[in-house]
PDB file as gemmi writes it, atoms N, CA and C in Angstrom:
CRYST1    1.000    1.000    1.000  90.00  90.00  90.00 P 1                      
ATOM      1  N   MET A   1     -12.838  -0.720   5.574  1.00  0.00           N  
ATOM      2  CA  MET A   1     -12.234   0.371   6.372  1.00  0.00           C  
ATOM      3  C   MET A   1     -11.649  -0.173   7.637  1.00  0.00           C  
ATOM      4  N   PHE A   2     -12.099  -1.251   8.135  1.00  0.00           N  
ATOM      5  CA  PHE A   2     -11.464  -1.877   9.348  1.00  0.00           C  
ATOM      6  C   PHE A   2     -10.051  -2.143   9.066  1.00  0.00           C  
ATOM      7  N   PHE A   3      -9.734  -2.776   7.949  1.00  0.00           N  
ATOM      8  CA  PHE A   3      -8.406  -3.174   7.621  1.00  0.00           C  
ATOM      9  C   PHE A   3      -7.503  -1.977   7.324  1.00  0.00           C  
ATOM     10  N   ALA A   4      -8.135  -0.941   6.750  1.00  0.00           N  
ATOM     11  CA  ALA A   4      -7.334   0.286   6.450  1.00  0.00           C  
ATOM     12  C   ALA A   4      -6.939   0.928   7.797  1.00  0.00           C  
ATOM     13  N   ILE A   5      -7.817   0.966   8.781  1.00  0.00           N  
ATOM     14  CA  ILE A   5      -7.428   1.516  10.066  1.00  0.00           C  
ATOM     15  C   ILE A   5      -6.421   0.648  10.750  1.00  0.00           C  
ATOM     16  N   LEU A   6      -6.638  -0.640  10.704  1.00  0.00           N  
ATOM     17  CA  LEU A   6      -5.657  -1.533  11.279  1.00  0.00           C  
ATOM     18  C   LEU A   6      -4.257  -1.374  10.632  1.00  0.00           C  
ATOM     19  N   TRP A   7      -4.251  -1.331   9.301  1.00  0.00           N  
ATOM     20  CA  TRP A   7      -2.976  -1.056   8.589  1.00  0.00           C  
ATOM     21  C   TRP A   7      -2.294   0.189   9.010  1.00  0.00           C  
ATOM     22  N   ASN A   8      -3.098   1.248   9.171  1.00  0.00           N  
ATOM     23  CA  ASN A   8      -2.443   2.550   9.596  1.00  0.00           C  
ATOM     24  C   ASN A   8      -1.915   2.424  10.997  1.00  0.00           C  
ATOM     25  N   VAL A   9      -2.582   1.829  11.947  1.00  0.00           N  
ATOM     26  CA  VAL A   9      -2.083   1.719  13.295  1.00  0.00           C  
ATOM     27  C   VAL A   9      -0.813   0.905  13.290  1.00  0.00           C  
ATOM     28  N   VAL A  10      -0.752  -0.161  12.584  1.00  0.00           N  
ATOM     29  CA  VAL A  10       0.425  -1.013  12.597  1.00  0.00           C  
ATOM     30  C   VAL A  10       1.587  -0.347  11.887  1.00  0.00           C  
ATOM     31  N   THR A  11       1.410   0.309  10.746  1.00  0.00           N  
ATOM     32  CA  THR A  11       2.507   0.899  10.070  1.00  0.00           C  
ATOM     33  C   THR A  11       3.061   2.164  10.800  1.00  0.00           C  
ATOM     34  N   VAL A  12       2.145   2.925  11.330  1.00  0.00           N  
ATOM     35  CA  VAL A  12       2.635   4.121  12.011  1.00  0.00           C  
ATOM     36  C   VAL A  12       3.373   3.714  13.293  1.00  0.00           C  
ATOM     37  N   SER A  13       2.812   2.729  14.018  1.00  0.00           N  
ATOM     38  CA  SER A  13       3.505   2.256  15.223  1.00  0.00           C  
ATOM     39  C   SER A  13       4.916   1.701  14.892  1.00  0.00           C  
ATOM     40  N   MET A  14       5.024   0.920  13.832  1.00  0.00           N  
ATOM     41  CA  MET A  14       6.261   0.343  13.420  1.00  0.00           C  
ATOM     42  C   MET A  14       7.235   1.430  12.992  1.00  0.00           C  
ATOM     43  N   ARG A  15       6.816   2.420  12.238  1.00  0.00           N  
ATOM     44  CA  ARG A  15       7.685   3.534  11.851  1.00  0.00           C  
ATOM     45  C   ARG A  15       8.180   4.346  13.094  1.00  0.00           C  
ATOM     46  N   GLN A  16       7.304   4.531  14.026  1.00  0.00           N  
ATOM     47  CA  GLN A  16       7.732   5.303  15.189  1.00  0.00           C  
ATOM     48  C   GLN A  16       8.701   4.544  16.014  1.00  0.00           C  
ATOM     49  N   GLU A  17       8.698   3.205  15.948  1.00  0.00           N  
ATOM     50  CA  GLU A  17       9.580   2.353  16.709  1.00  0.00           C  
ATOM     51  C   GLU A  17      10.940   2.226  16.029  1.00  0.00           C  
ATOM     52  N   ILE A  18      11.002   2.089  14.699  1.00  0.00           N  
ATOM     53  CA  ILE A  18      12.215   1.709  14.117  1.00  0.00           C  
ATOM     54  C   ILE A  18      12.963   2.934  13.457  1.00  0.00           C  
ATOM     55  N   ILE A  19      12.258   4.020  13.179  1.00  0.00           N  
ATOM     56  CA  ILE A  19      12.923   5.156  12.532  1.00  0.00           C  
ATOM     57  C   ILE A  19      13.467   6.118  13.599  1.00  0.00           C  
ATOM     58  N   PRO A  20      14.702   6.505  13.495  1.00  0.00           N  
ATOM     59  CA  PRO A  20      15.329   7.445  14.458  1.00  0.00           C  
ATOM     60  C   PRO A  20      14.485   8.784  14.485  1.00  0.00           C  
ATOM     61  N   ASP A  21      14.422   9.306  15.738  1.00  0.00           N  
ATOM     62  CA  ASP A  21      13.610  10.546  15.910  1.00  0.00           C  
ATOM     63  C   ASP A  21      13.992  11.684  14.963  1.00  0.00           C  
ATOM     64  N   HIS A  22      15.250  11.857  14.711  1.00  0.00           N  
ATOM     65  CA  HIS A  22      15.653  13.047  13.920  1.00  0.00           C  
ATOM     66  C   HIS A  22      15.291  12.950  12.463  1.00  0.00           C  
ATOM     67  N   ILE A  23      14.805  11.834  11.954  1.00  0.00           N  
ATOM     68  CA  ILE A  23      14.323  11.805  10.617  1.00  0.00           C  
ATOM     69  C   ILE A  23      12.866  11.249  10.498  1.00  0.00           C  
ATOM     70  N   LEU A  24      12.195  11.060  11.579  1.00  0.00           N  
ATOM     71  CA  LEU A  24      10.857  10.545  11.639  1.00  0.00           C  
ATOM     72  C   LEU A  24       9.877  11.400  10.872  1.00  0.00           C  
ATOM     73  N   GLY A  25       9.934  12.653  11.049  1.00  0.00           N  
ATOM     74  CA  GLY A  25       9.026  13.546  10.329  1.00  0.00           C  
ATOM     75  C   GLY A  25       9.174  13.486   8.847  1.00  0.00           C  
ATOM     76  N   ARG A  26      10.429  13.409   8.373  1.00  0.00           N  
ATOM     77  CA  ARG A  26      10.657  13.298   6.916  1.00  0.00           C  
ATOM     78  C   ARG A  26      10.181  11.981   6.356  1.00  0.00           C  
ATOM     79  N   VAL A  27      10.431  10.876   7.124  1.00  0.00           N  
ATOM     80  CA  VAL A  27       9.968   9.633   6.677  1.00  0.00           C  
ATOM     81  C   VAL A  27       8.460   9.556   6.615  1.00  0.00           C  
ATOM     82  N   ASN A  28       7.716  10.106   7.590  1.00  0.00           N  
ATOM     83  CA  ASN A  28       6.319  10.147   7.563  1.00  0.00           C  
ATOM     84  C   ASN A  28       5.790  11.014   6.448  1.00  0.00           C  
ATOM     85  N   SER A  29       6.412  12.168   6.118  1.00  0.00           N  
ATOM     86  CA  SER A  29       5.959  13.002   5.030  1.00  0.00           C  
ATOM     87  C   SER A  29       6.146  12.268   3.660  1.00  0.00           C  
ATOM     88  N   VAL A  30       7.199  11.513   3.488  1.00  0.00           N  
ATOM     89  CA  VAL A  30       7.418  10.809   2.246  1.00  0.00           C  
ATOM     90  C   VAL A  30       6.362   9.674   2.090  1.00  0.00           C  
ATOM     91  N   TYR A  31       6.116   8.974   3.216  1.00  0.00           N  
ATOM     92  CA  TYR A  31       5.125   7.874   3.205  1.00  0.00           C  
ATOM     93  C   TYR A  31       3.778   8.463   2.840  1.00  0.00           C  
ATOM     94  N   ARG A  32       3.373   9.586   3.427  1.00  0.00           N  
ATOM     95  CA  ARG A  32       2.066  10.199   3.131  1.00  0.00           C  
ATOM     96  C   ARG A  32       2.022  10.697   1.696  1.00  0.00           C  
ATOM     97  N   PHE A  33       3.160  11.243   1.216  1.00  0.00           N  
ATOM     98  CA  PHE A  33       3.210  11.703  -0.195  1.00  0.00           C  
ATOM     99  C   PHE A  33       2.902  10.602  -1.177  1.00  0.00           C  
ATOM    100  N   PHE A  34       3.546   9.435  -0.930  1.00  0.00           N  
ATOM    101  CA  PHE A  34       3.283   8.343  -1.895  1.00  0.00           C  
ATOM    102  C   PHE A  34       1.939   7.694  -1.646  1.00  0.00           C  
ATOM    103  N   ALA A  35       1.508   7.600  -0.377  1.00  0.00           N  
ATOM    104  CA  ALA A  35       0.185   7.008  -0.141  1.00  0.00           C  
ATOM    105  C   ALA A  35      -0.959   7.900  -0.673  1.00  0.00           C  
ATOM    106  N   LEU A  36      -0.973   9.119  -0.376  1.00  0.00           N  
ATOM    107  CA  LEU A  36      -2.019  10.009  -0.838  1.00  0.00           C  
ATOM    108  C   LEU A  36      -1.848  10.520  -2.228  1.00  0.00           C  
ATOM    109  N   GLY A  37      -0.607  10.661  -2.611  1.00  0.00           N  
ATOM    110  CA  GLY A  37      -0.304  11.139  -4.014  1.00  0.00           C  
ATOM    111  C   GLY A  37      -0.614  10.147  -5.072  1.00  0.00           C  
ATOM    112  N   SER A  38      -0.691   8.903  -4.719  1.00  0.00           N  
ATOM    113  CA  SER A  38      -1.050   7.849  -5.751  1.00  0.00           C  
ATOM    114  C   SER A  38      -2.541   7.724  -5.954  1.00  0.00           C  
ATOM    115  N   GLN A  39      -3.338   8.241  -5.073  1.00  0.00           N  
ATOM    116  CA  GLN A  39      -4.808   8.110  -5.175  1.00  0.00           C  
ATOM    117  C   GLN A  39      -5.291   8.756  -6.510  1.00  0.00           C  
ATOM    118  N   PRO A  40      -4.938   9.919  -6.909  1.00  0.00           N  
ATOM    119  CA  PRO A  40      -5.379  10.458  -8.199  1.00  0.00           C  
ATOM    120  C   PRO A  40      -4.976   9.573  -9.356  1.00  0.00           C  
ATOM    121  N   ILE A  41      -3.763   9.022  -9.317  1.00  0.00           N  
ATOM    122  CA  ILE A  41      -3.266   8.056 -10.359  1.00  0.00           C  
ATOM    123  C   ILE A  41      -4.189   6.871 -10.391  1.00  0.00           C  
ATOM    124  N   GLY A  42      -4.514   6.297  -9.264  1.00  0.00           N  
ATOM    125  CA  GLY A  42      -5.410   5.209  -9.189  1.00  0.00           C  
ATOM    126  C   GLY A  42      -6.802   5.498  -9.748  1.00  0.00           C  
ATOM    127  N   ALA A  43      -7.333   6.714  -9.432  1.00  0.00           N  
ATOM    128  CA  ALA A  43      -8.661   7.101  -9.959  1.00  0.00           C  
ATOM    129  C   ALA A  43      -8.577   7.157 -11.446  1.00  0.00           C  
ATOM    130  N   VAL A  44      -7.560   7.762 -12.065  1.00  0.00           N  
ATOM    131  CA  VAL A  44      -7.462   7.800 -13.493  1.00  0.00           C  
ATOM    132  C   VAL A  44      -7.332   6.439 -14.109  1.00  0.00           C  
ATOM    133  N   LEU A  45      -6.473   5.616 -13.554  1.00  0.00           N  
ATOM    134  CA  LEU A  45      -6.283   4.259 -13.994  1.00  0.00           C  
ATOM    135  C   LEU A  45      -7.583   3.420 -13.912  1.00  0.00           C  
ATOM    136  N   GLY A  46      -8.373   3.632 -12.833  1.00  0.00           N  
ATOM    137  CA  GLY A  46      -9.650   2.969 -12.718  1.00  0.00           C  
ATOM    138  C   GLY A  46     -10.635   3.392 -13.839  1.00  0.00           C  
ATOM    139  N   GLY A  47     -10.583   4.695 -14.120  1.00  0.00           N  
ATOM    140  CA  GLY A  47     -11.444   5.192 -15.193  1.00  0.00           C  
ATOM    141  C   GLY A  47     -11.049   4.645 -16.548  1.00  0.00           C  
ATOM    142  N   VAL A  48      -9.796   4.506 -16.786  1.00  0.00           N  
ATOM    143  CA  VAL A  48      -9.266   3.954 -18.055  1.00  0.00           C  
ATOM    144  C   VAL A  48      -9.690   2.451 -18.148  1.00  0.00           C  
ATOM    145  N   ILE A  49      -9.551   1.727 -17.096  1.00  0.00           N  
ATOM    146  CA  ILE A  49      -9.892   0.323 -17.094  1.00  0.00           C  
ATOM    147  C   ILE A  49     -11.407   0.152 -17.379  1.00  0.00           C  
ATOM    148  N   VAL A  50     -12.247   0.947 -16.763  1.00  0.00           N  
ATOM    149  CA  VAL A  50     -13.704   0.929 -17.064  1.00  0.00           C  
ATOM    150  C   VAL A  50     -13.950   1.249 -18.444  1.00  0.00           C  
ATOM    151  N   THR A  51     -13.336   2.299 -18.944  1.00  0.00           N  
ATOM    152  CA  THR A  51     -13.598   2.762 -20.361  1.00  0.00           C  
ATOM    153  C   THR A  51     -13.247   1.694 -21.362  1.00  0.00           C  
ATOM    154  N   VAL A  52     -12.105   1.008 -21.105  1.00  0.00           N  
ATOM    155  CA  VAL A  52     -11.719  -0.113 -22.033  1.00  0.00           C  
ATOM    156  C   VAL A  52     -12.605  -1.314 -21.887  1.00  0.00           C  
ATOM    157  N   SER A  53     -12.904  -1.626 -20.592  1.00  0.00           N  
ATOM    158  CA  SER A  53     -13.659  -2.913 -20.391  1.00  0.00           C  
ATOM    159  C   SER A  53     -15.129  -2.788 -20.719  1.00  0.00           C  
ATOM    160  N   VAL A  54     -15.698  -1.579 -20.808  1.00  0.00           N  
ATOM    161  CA  VAL A  54     -17.073  -1.432 -21.223  1.00  0.00           C  
ATOM    162  C   VAL A  54     -17.249  -1.854 -22.667  1.00  0.00           C  
ATOM    163  N   HIS A  55     -16.254  -1.854 -23.439  1.00  0.00           N  
ATOM    164  CA  HIS A  55     -16.329  -2.291 -24.832  1.00  0.00           C  
ATOM    165  C   HIS A  55     -16.197  -3.790 -24.891  1.00  0.00           C  
ATOM    166  N   LEU A  56     -15.731  -4.439 -23.894  1.00  0.00           N  
ATOM    167  CA  LEU A  56     -15.540  -5.919 -23.889  1.00  0.00           C  
ATOM    168  C   LEU A  56     -16.632  -6.670 -23.019  1.00  0.00           C  
ATOM    169  N   PHE A  57     -17.170  -5.996 -22.044  1.00  0.00           N  
ATOM    170  CA  PHE A  57     -18.062  -6.642 -21.153  1.00  0.00           C  
ATOM    171  C   PHE A  57     -19.365  -5.757 -20.974  1.00  0.00           C  
ATOM    172  N   ALA A  58     -20.336  -6.373 -20.316  1.00  0.00           N  
ATOM    173  CA  ALA A  58     -21.541  -5.584 -19.977  1.00  0.00           C  
ATOM    174  C   ALA A  58     -21.180  -4.499 -19.003  1.00  0.00           C  
ATOM    175  N   ARG A  59     -21.934  -3.409 -19.001  1.00  0.00           N  
ATOM    176  CA  ARG A  59     -21.665  -2.287 -18.197  1.00  0.00           C  
ATOM    177  C   ARG A  59     -21.535  -2.587 -16.711  1.00  0.00           C  
ATOM    178  N   GLY A  60     -22.388  -3.405 -16.156  1.00  0.00           N  
ATOM    179  CA  GLY A  60     -22.325  -3.831 -14.796  1.00  0.00           C  
ATOM    180  C   GLY A  60     -21.009  -4.464 -14.421  1.00  0.00           C  
ATOM    181  N   PHE A  61     -20.573  -5.331 -15.280  1.00  0.00           N  
ATOM    182  CA  PHE A  61     -19.278  -6.014 -15.009  1.00  0.00           C  
ATOM    183  C   PHE A  61     -18.116  -5.106 -15.223  1.00  0.00           C  
ATOM    184  N   ALA A  62     -18.212  -4.205 -16.259  1.00  0.00           N  
ATOM    185  CA  ALA A  62     -17.146  -3.264 -16.539  1.00  0.00           C  
ATOM    186  C   ALA A  62     -16.865  -2.341 -15.402  1.00  0.00           C  
ATOM    187  N   LEU A  63     -17.968  -1.964 -14.672  1.00  0.00           N  
ATOM    188  CA  LEU A  63     -17.735  -1.115 -13.489  1.00  0.00           C  
ATOM    189  C   LEU A  63     -17.083  -1.846 -12.342  1.00  0.00           C  
ATOM    190  N   ARG A  64     -17.097  -3.115 -12.382  1.00  0.00           N  
ATOM    191  CA  ARG A  64     -16.376  -3.920 -11.282  1.00  0.00           C  
ATOM    192  C   ARG A  64     -14.928  -4.243 -11.677  1.00  0.00           C  
ATOM    193  N   THR A  65     -14.628  -4.059 -12.904  1.00  0.00           N  
ATOM    194  CA  THR A  65     -13.218  -4.502 -13.317  1.00  0.00           C  
ATOM    195  C   THR A  65     -12.129  -3.786 -12.556  1.00  0.00           C  
ATOM    196  N   PRO A  66     -12.177  -2.524 -12.193  1.00  0.00           N  
ATOM    197  CA  PRO A  66     -11.095  -1.960 -11.437  1.00  0.00           C  
ATOM    198  C   PRO A  66     -10.869  -2.660 -10.084  1.00  0.00           C  
ATOM    199  N   MET A  67     -11.953  -3.073  -9.465  1.00  0.00           N  
ATOM    200  CA  MET A  67     -11.824  -3.784  -8.190  1.00  0.00           C  
ATOM    201  C   MET A  67     -11.240  -5.155  -8.417  1.00  0.00           C  
ATOM    202  N   ILE A  68     -11.582  -5.839  -9.491  1.00  0.00           N  
ATOM    203  CA  ILE A  68     -11.026  -7.142  -9.754  1.00  0.00           C  
ATOM    204  C   ILE A  68      -9.502  -6.975 -10.098  1.00  0.00           C  
ATOM    205  N   PHE A  69      -9.246  -5.929 -10.942  1.00  0.00           N  
ATOM    206  CA  PHE A  69      -7.803  -5.663 -11.272  1.00  0.00           C  
ATOM    207  C   PHE A  69      -7.072  -5.379 -10.030  1.00  0.00           C  
ATOM    208  N   GLY A  70      -7.564  -4.551  -9.138  1.00  0.00           N  
ATOM    209  CA  GLY A  70      -6.811  -4.266  -7.863  1.00  0.00           C  
ATOM    210  C   GLY A  70      -6.636  -5.437  -6.961  1.00  0.00           C  
ATOM    211  N   ALA A  71      -7.655  -6.346  -6.905  1.00  0.00           N  
ATOM    212  CA  ALA A  71      -7.527  -7.509  -6.161  1.00  0.00           C  
ATOM    213  C   ALA A  71      -6.502  -8.492  -6.643  1.00  0.00           C  
ATOM    214  N   VAL A  72      -6.438  -8.648  -7.942  1.00  0.00           N  
ATOM    215  CA  VAL A  72      -5.428  -9.501  -8.570  1.00  0.00           C  
ATOM    216  C   VAL A  72      -4.059  -8.887  -8.429  1.00  0.00           C  
ATOM    217  N   LEU A  73      -3.970  -7.602  -8.577  1.00  0.00           N  
ATOM    218  CA  LEU A  73      -2.651  -6.975  -8.469  1.00  0.00           C  
ATOM    219  C   LEU A  73      -2.186  -7.070  -6.935  1.00  0.00           C  
ATOM    220  N   GLY A  74      -3.068  -6.921  -6.052  1.00  0.00           N  
ATOM    221  CA  GLY A  74      -2.750  -7.054  -4.620  1.00  0.00           C  
ATOM    222  C   GLY A  74      -2.325  -8.442  -4.292  1.00  0.00           C  
ATOM    223  N   LEU A  75      -2.938  -9.445  -4.825  1.00  0.00           N  
ATOM    224  CA  LEU A  75      -2.487 -10.851  -4.639  1.00  0.00           C  
ATOM    225  C   LEU A  75      -1.105 -11.124  -5.169  1.00  0.00           C  
ATOM    226  N   ILE A  76      -0.839 -10.540  -6.340  1.00  0.00           N  
ATOM    227  CA  ILE A  76       0.463 -10.731  -6.947  1.00  0.00           C  
ATOM    228  C   ILE A  76       1.548 -10.040  -6.143  1.00  0.00           C  
ATOM    229  N   VAL A  77       1.327  -8.846  -5.646  1.00  0.00           N  
ATOM    230  CA  VAL A  77       2.242  -8.122  -4.824  1.00  0.00           C  
ATOM    231  C   VAL A  77       2.480  -8.893  -3.513  1.00  0.00           C  
ATOM    232  N   ALA A  78       1.426  -9.410  -2.910  1.00  0.00           N  
ATOM    233  CA  ALA A  78       1.500 -10.201  -1.663  1.00  0.00           C  
ATOM    234  C   ALA A  78       2.316 -11.428  -1.870  1.00  0.00           C  
ATOM    235  N   TYR A  79       2.099 -12.084  -2.954  1.00  0.00           N  
ATOM    236  CA  TYR A  79       2.825 -13.305  -3.300  1.00  0.00           C  
ATOM    237  C   TYR A  79       4.360 -13.060  -3.257  1.00  0.00           C  
ATOM    238  N   TYR A  80       4.814 -11.969  -3.855  1.00  0.00           N  
ATOM    239  CA  TYR A  80       6.210 -11.653  -3.915  1.00  0.00           C  
ATOM    240  C   TYR A  80       6.709 -10.971  -2.645  1.00  0.00           C  
ATOM    241  N   ALA A  81       5.863 -10.223  -1.958  1.00  0.00           N  
ATOM    242  CA  ALA A  81       6.333  -9.448  -0.821  1.00  0.00           C  
ATOM    243  C   ALA A  81       6.324 -10.255   0.448  1.00  0.00           C  
ATOM    244  N   LEU A  82       5.367 -11.118   0.691  1.00  0.00           N  
ATOM    245  CA  LEU A  82       5.221 -11.795   2.042  1.00  0.00           C  
ATOM    246  C   LEU A  82       6.464 -12.626   2.369  1.00  0.00           C  
ATOM    247  N   PRO A  83       7.126 -13.338   1.438  1.00  0.00           N  
ATOM    248  CA  PRO A  83       8.334 -14.075   1.886  1.00  0.00           C  
ATOM    249  C   PRO A  83       9.454 -13.143   2.468  1.00  0.00           C  
ATOM    250  N   HIS A  84       9.395 -11.912   2.138  1.00  0.00           N  
ATOM    251  CA  HIS A  84      10.399 -11.004   2.547  1.00  0.00           C  
ATOM    252  C   HIS A  84      10.026 -10.290   3.804  1.00  0.00           C  
ATOM    253  N   LEU A  85       8.779 -10.336   4.239  1.00  0.00           N  
ATOM    254  CA  LEU A  85       8.243  -9.710   5.425  1.00  0.00           C  
ATOM    255  C   LEU A  85       8.276 -10.692   6.569  1.00  0.00           C  
ATOM    256  N   THR A  86       9.399 -10.849   7.174  1.00  0.00           N  
ATOM    257  CA  THR A  86       9.556 -11.892   8.219  1.00  0.00           C  
ATOM    258  C   THR A  86       9.799 -11.209   9.617  1.00  0.00           C  
ATOM    259  N   GLN A  87       9.621 -11.980  10.653  1.00  0.00           N  
ATOM    260  CA  GLN A  87       9.951 -11.501  11.955  1.00  0.00           C  
ATOM    261  C   GLN A  87      11.425 -11.149  12.062  1.00  0.00           C  
ATOM    262  N   ALA A  88      12.276 -11.918  11.411  1.00  0.00           N  
ATOM    263  CA  ALA A  88      13.723 -11.661  11.503  1.00  0.00           C  
ATOM    264  C   ALA A  88      14.058 -10.303  10.850  1.00  0.00           C  
ATOM    265  N   LYS A  89      13.387  -9.915   9.734  1.00  0.00           N  
ATOM    266  CA  LYS A  89      13.570  -8.606   9.170  1.00  0.00           C  
ATOM    267  C   LYS A  89      13.124  -7.504  10.074  1.00  0.00           C  
ATOM    268  N   ILE A  90      11.988  -7.736  10.739  1.00  0.00           N  
ATOM    269  CA  ILE A  90      11.470  -6.718  11.677  1.00  0.00           C  
ATOM    270  C   ILE A  90      12.406  -6.535  12.908  1.00  0.00           C  
ATOM    271  N   ASP A  91      12.952  -7.657  13.402  1.00  0.00           N  
ATOM    272  CA  ASP A  91      13.870  -7.627  14.474  1.00  0.00           C  
ATOM    273  C   ASP A  91      15.108  -6.937  14.091  1.00  0.00           C  
ATOM    274  N   GLU A  92      15.619  -7.198  12.852  1.00  0.00           N  
ATOM    275  CA  GLU A  92      16.782  -6.528  12.406  1.00  0.00           C  
ATOM    276  C   GLU A  92      16.577  -4.987  12.249  1.00  0.00           C  
ATOM    277  N   ALA A  93      15.437  -4.598  11.778  1.00  0.00           N  
ATOM    278  CA  ALA A  93      15.120  -3.158  11.641  1.00  0.00           C  
ATOM    279  C   ALA A  93      15.019  -2.523  13.035  1.00  0.00           C  
ATOM    280  N   ARG A  94      14.444  -3.208  13.995  1.00  0.00           N  
ATOM    281  CA  ARG A  94      14.359  -2.699  15.365  1.00  0.00           C  
ATOM    282  C   ARG A  94      15.766  -2.549  15.935  1.00  0.00           C  
ATOM    283  N   GLY A  95      16.669  -3.469  15.707  1.00  0.00           N  
ATOM    284  CA  GLY A  95      17.985  -3.360  16.190  1.00  0.00           C  
ATOM    285  C   GLY A  95      18.748  -2.175  15.608  1.00  0.00           C  
ATOM    286  N   LYS A  96      18.600  -1.961  14.362  1.00  0.00           N  
ATOM    287  CA  LYS A  96      19.264  -0.795  13.625  1.00  0.00           C  
ATOM    288  C   LYS A  96      18.674   0.544  14.144  1.00  0.00           C  
ATOM    289  N   GLY A  97      17.346   0.520  14.389  1.00  0.00           N  
ATOM    290  CA  GLY A  97      16.710   1.747  14.861  1.00  0.00           C  
ATOM    291  C   GLY A  97      17.238   2.175  16.285  1.00  0.00           C  
ATOM    292  N   ASP A  98      17.538   1.170  17.098  1.00  0.00           N  
ATOM    293  CA  ASP A  98      18.028   1.438  18.413  1.00  0.00           C  
ATOM    294  C   ASP A  98      19.427   2.004  18.419  1.00  0.00           C  
ATOM    295  N   LYS A  99      20.258   1.617  17.444  1.00  0.00           N  
ATOM    296  CA  LYS A  99      21.674   2.073  17.388  1.00  0.00           C  
ATOM    297  C   LYS A  99      21.799   3.527  16.887  1.00  0.00           C  
ATOM    298  N   ASP A 100      20.829   3.941  16.071  1.00  0.00           N  
ATOM    299  CA  ASP A 100      20.999   5.329  15.498  1.00  0.00           C  
ATOM    300  C   ASP A 100      20.625   6.439  16.506  1.00  0.00           C  
TER     301      ASP A 100                                                      
END                                                                             
């Protein structure tokens, strides 16, 4: 939960800084739509993963497979995303936000 709170503080602060005021509400609503709207999809996917993995592994391990799947998927996304998340990109976005 600490990292979730930290993530929210950082992303909301960054959005407030780089998004022009006249569209900030719309950007925040779309962000929340995708963040909160994907939770039911994740719950269903987690149930499917457990249902499938209970036939392959012991029940105790099968209940952990959604967490393992999520961790592996997170590492894959981070591997591809982190090279694109640079200070230069942030500075560029800040510059564009000031001009609008």
